[in-house]
Each structure stands twice: as structure tokens, then as C-alpha cells.
N, C-alpha and C positions, 0 to 999 in steps of 0.2 A: 901561637905557642912560643915563638922566639922572644916575646915580650917578658916571659918569665925567666928568672935567673937559672943558669945552667944547673946549679946545684939542686934546685927544686925539681927540675926535669929528670935529673939522674936519680934522685931519691924516689920519685914516683915510678920511674922505669924499673928500678931494682925491686921495689915493692910489688909491682905488677908482675915482674918476671918470676919472683918467688912464688906468687900465687899460681901463675900459669904452670910452672914446672910441677908444683905440688899437686895441682888438680889433674894433670895428665897422668900422674902415677897413682893417685889415690881416689880421685872422683871422676871416673871416666866410664861408668857402666851404662848409664841411661843415655838416651838420645839427646835429651835436653842438656845434659852435662857435656856431651861431646860438641854440641853446637856452641855452648858458652866457651869451652876451651879453645875451639878453633877460632872463634871471633876474637877472643882475647889475644891469641897468638898473633894473628894478622894485625890487630890493633897495636900490639907492642912492637911488631916489626916496623909498622908505619911510623910510629913515634921515634924509634931509634934511628931509622934511616933518615927521617927529616932532620933530626938534631945533628947527626953526623955530617950530612951535606951542608947544613947551615953553618956549622963550625968551620967547615972547609971553605966557606964563602960561595958555595954553589946554590944560591937561593932558588933559581928556577928548577934545578934538578931536585932540590929538597921538596918543593911543592909537588912535582911530578911523582916522586917516590911515595910521598904521603898519600896522594890521591889514588895512585895505582894500587898500592898495597891495601889502602883503605877500602877499595872496591870489594876485595875479597872478604874483609871484615864485615862489610855491610851485607854481603850475601849470606853469611852465617848468622848475622844479627837479625836479618829479616826472617830467616827460618826459625830462629828462637822465638821471635815475636809471634809468628803464625802458630807455632806449637803451643805457646803459652796462652794464646787466644782461643784454643780449642781444636785446632786441626789435629786429626788422628795421625799417629806416628807413621803408619804405613803410607798414607798419602804424602806426608811430608818427606819421607825418605826418597820417594821418586821425584818430588818437586825440588828437593834440595840439590840434586844433581843439576837440574836446570838452572837454579839460582847460582850455583858455583860456576857453571859455564858462562853465564852472563857476566858474573863478576870477573872471571879470568879474562874474557874477551875485552871487557871494559878496561881492566887494568893494563892489558897489552896495548890497547889503543891510546890510553893516557900516556904511557911511557914512550910510545912511538910518535906522540903528537908533533914534536918539532920537525921530525923527518917527513911528516905527512901534512905540513902546513898548506901546501898547494891544494890538497884535496879536502882537508878539514877546516881550513880557514886559519886565521892568525892565532898565535898562542893566547892572546887576550880573549878572542871569541871562544876558543876551545875551553878556557877556564870558566867563562861565564856559563857555558852549557853544562860543563861537568859539575860545577858547584850548584847549579839550579837543580839538575837531576838528583844529585846527592842529597840536597836539602829535602826534596820530595820523598825520597826513600827513607831518610831518617825520620821525617815527620810521620810517615805511614807506620814505621816501626814504633815510634812513640805513642801513636794513637792506639795501635793494637795492644801494646803493653799496658797503657792506662786503662783501656776498656776491660782487659782481663783482670787487672788489679781491683777496679771498682766492683766488678762482678763478684770476685772472691771476698772482698771486704763486706759486701752486703749479705753474705751467707750468715746464718745464725750461729754457727759454731766454730769460727776460726780461733785457734789458740793465740795466746799473747805473742809468741814468737812469729807465727804466721801473719798476725796483724801488723807487727812492726816491719816484717819483710815486704809485705805487699804495699805498705804505706811508703817505704823507701823506693820501691820500684815504681810506684805511682808518681812520686816526685820526679824520678828520672824520666819517665815517659812524658810527663807534662813539660819538663825542661827540653826534651828533644823536639817536641812540637813547637814550643815557643822559640827556641834557639834557631831552628830551621826556618821558621817564618821570618825572624829578624835577618837571618843570613840571606834569604831570598830577596827581602826588601833592600838590603845593602847592595846586592848585585844589580837590581833594577835601578838603584839610585847612582850607580857608577862608582861605588866605593870599592876599595881593594878587598877581594874576597879572602885572601890568605892572611890578612892582618886585621883581625877584628878588634885589636886593642887589649890592654891589660885587664880590664874588668871581665870581658868575655873569656879571655884566656884563663883567668883565675877560676871563673865559674865552670868552665869546661873541665879543668883539672879537679875541681872539687867534686863534680859529678862522676868523673872517672874513678877517683879514690873511693867515693861512696859506693859505686857499683862493685868495684874491686873488693872492698871490705865485705859487702853483702854476699858476694859469691865466694868469699873466703870462709864463710860460716860452715858450709859442708866440708871444706878442707880441714878446718879446725876440728870438726866432729870426727872426721876420718882419722886424723892424727891421734885423737884421744882413744878411739877404738883400737887402732893398731898398737898403741902403747899400753893399752889396758887401763887407762885412767878414766874411762867413761863409767857411768853408773853400773852397768852390767859387768864390766870388767873388774871393777872394785869388788862387787859382790862375789864374783868367781874367786878372786884372791882370798877373800875372807872365808869362804866356804872350803877352800882347798884342803887345809889340814884335816877338817872333819870328814870331808868326802874321801880323802886318801885313806884314813884309818878305817872308816866304815866299809868301804869297798874291799879293803884288804881282809877285813873280818868276815864279810859276806860276799865273796867273789862271784857267787852264782847270780847275783842281781845285776851285774855289769852289763850294760846294753852293748849291742854290736856297734863298732865304730863307723860313723858316717863321715868319710873324709871330705865330702863335698861341702860340709858345713863346719868342719873342725875348728876353723879360726874365727867363726862368727860368735861374738859374745852372747847373743840371744840364744843361739842353739846350744852353746856350751853351758850356759847357766841353766837352761831347761833340763839338759841331760844330767847335770850335777844334782839339781833339786830332786828329780825323779829317782835317781839312784840312792840318794840319801834317805828319802822317804821310804823306798822299798827296803833298804837296809834296816831302818828303824822298825818296820813291821816284822821283818824276819828275826830281829833280836828281842822282840817283845816277850816271847816265851822264856827267855834266859834272864829276864830282869829279876832282881832279888825280891824276896817276899818281905818287903819293908813297907811301913806306912809312907804314903806319898806326902812329902813335904812340899810346901809352895816354893816356887823359884826354879829358874832354869839350871842353876848349879846342881840342885838335887837330881834333876832329870839327866844332866850330863854324867853325874856319878853313876846313876843306874844303868845308863847306856854303856858306859865304860866297863862296868861290872859284867854286863851281859856279853859284851864283845870278848872279854877275857874268858868268861865261862864257856862260850862257844868254842873259842880257840883251844881250850884245855880239854875239850871232849865231853863236857858235862851234857847229860841229856836235857832236852827242853821239857819244861813242865807241861802237863795237860792244860788245855784251854781253860778248864774250870779253876785251875790253880793260879792263873795269871792275876796278879794283884789288881784290885779295883783302881781304876784311873791310870793304869800304866799306859804309856804312849799317848796320853791325851793332852800333853803339854803343847803339842803343835797343832795348829789349825789346818784342816784338810779341805775345807770348803772354799775359802777365799784364797786365791793364789797369792795375792799381794801380802795378806796376813800370814800365810804359810811361809813365804819367803822371809818376812820379818822375824818370825819365830826361829827359822833355821839360822838366820844370822845371829840371833841371840844365843842359840845353842852353840854356834861356832865360836862365839866370843868366850863362852865359858869352857869350851872344850880343851884348849891347851893346858889348863890347870887340872881340870877334873879327869880328863881322858889320858893323862900322861901314863905311859907305859903300856898302852893297848897294843902297840906293834912290837914290844920287846919280847 
């Protein structure tokens, strides 16, 4: 890593830190998300500690910090690979505690290595053992990830986004296997384990940025959801004026508030569409006895008239007097088509429904 310019290392570290902090706050509900977040956190700590110690001229300590903190990152990374490969979450939760203990003990031994040289051998011998074992663990993680990705890519119905994500993870898994094999070969050949050279350092950082960008996708989606700029959030904003006026005109159709899902766009959009459709049905007997003109603007005018008629206390017409075709402008069978029609009605509503709440 020290073969890369410090500015590049800092930029990658800042990028990774932003992703880690964002994921801990916004993408931390599922077990696989928590494993990714923990692995990234320890990986970031290892990179930062390595670079700080290197800048201060303590190269041996830099390598110990990188390997010691990296052991905990590998523990969570191995758990992620096993879960991705198909291990059930209940089994993994119990095993992850074991992986974490092994990682913590390994990290403590690595950091205590110089003081235990009489027991563990010379620092050079310790490094060879540590890098060899680490290479084997990384290779096994890569193999598990690659196998899981190949299995998912061979299924008949992955979406385009899933195909891209699994393809990127497959590249990362194969890189882990190949890089670990090369690293083990370097160790057996007597080459310095901590200085792989500029090409390998660049490749490692490219893979790190690739994976960081990949796992940032759920974070980006979460930010869109929280800010209301996802598809469902935008639909809720477009429907809000129509929903507000119709629920004020027909308050009896308002559903009980479910606070456990109040901030979820999907639940909020479902509630709004149901209440709008119920309000339209209740207003149908109040629609004017006019010929039905084509277009959503005419329908919006008739609904606005019905809302004002109901608010003024006019009695509803008997069912037989309801004009033919009233209320038929919106599709009821296809939910997606129904939502599109409601959005068209909401678009026409600000002009045609003006004054409903006055």
C-alpha cells in the first residue's frame, strides 16, 4: 500500500469512511448488512492505522497494526462469505461469535508478536505464517463468494441490477483467490510479503473501491428513500394534494394509523392509494348528472363537484341515478395501472379541484 501516493490512500479512506458511516446509520437491519459494515469498519481501521504508522516511520508497527486489525475484518468477511454461500442465518449467528473470537485472539497475538519472539519465533517467521494463513482465509472467502455468484447468475430470472452486482462480486471473489495464491507463492519464494509492488497495490485498491461502490448501492437507495426521492416517495408527493383534499371531504374512509410502517414509502403509498380509491367510491353518488367527457380533466372536475356537494350537505342520488360511466376512469384490477391513473388524476387535480377545501 505504501507504494501508492498518500493522496490516493487518503481519498480512498475518506470514500470508504463515508460509506461505512452511512451504512451503519441507514443500512444495518439485516445480518448480511451488519457483517459487511463490521468488516468494512475493521478494514478501514487497518488501512488508516497502517498509513499513520508508515508516515511516522514505524514500518514494523504499521504491518503489525494492519495484520492485527485485518484479522477481525477477515473474521466478519468470512461470515459474510458463508452467509452469501447459503448458510442459514441462525447457524451463522452462533458461528460468527466463534469467528470473532478467533480473529480477536489472532489480532492480539500479531500485535504481541515482538514481545513473544522467544515463544513464536523471529518476526520474519511470524510474518510468513501470518501471511500464509491470511492468504488461505482470503482464498476461501473468495471461493465461497465466487461459487455463490455463479449459482445466482445461473438462475433463470435475475434482474439486470442483480446480474451486474453478482458479476462484480464474482470478479472480486476470483481476484481474492488469484491474489491470495500469488501472495502465498511470494512467501514461499522468499519475497517481502508486505511490499507486493505498485501493480498489486493498484489492483488491491481498485478491488477495494469496486466493492465499496457495490455495497454503497443499498446506501444510495436508503438515502433516496429517506429523502423521498425514490419512485414510491415521488408518487406519494404527487398524490398528496389529491389525497389531502379527498380524505378531508370523506374523513370516514381514513384508515387507522400504523406507526410501525409510517415512514416506509411502500406502506405510505399503499395507504394513500387505498384511501383515495375509497374516497372516489364514496363520492360517486354526488357526481353531477352530466355526460361523461373523455379525459382525466373532466373526471377531476366531477370529483371536485362531488366533494363540494357532499361538504355542502346535498343528499346523494339513488344508485339508479348515478350517471353511466361515473367513476370508471380509474382502473381497479391492475394495481400498477390503477396507480398510473391516480397519478394522472393527481396531475389534473390542482387546477380542476381548486377550492374543494375552501
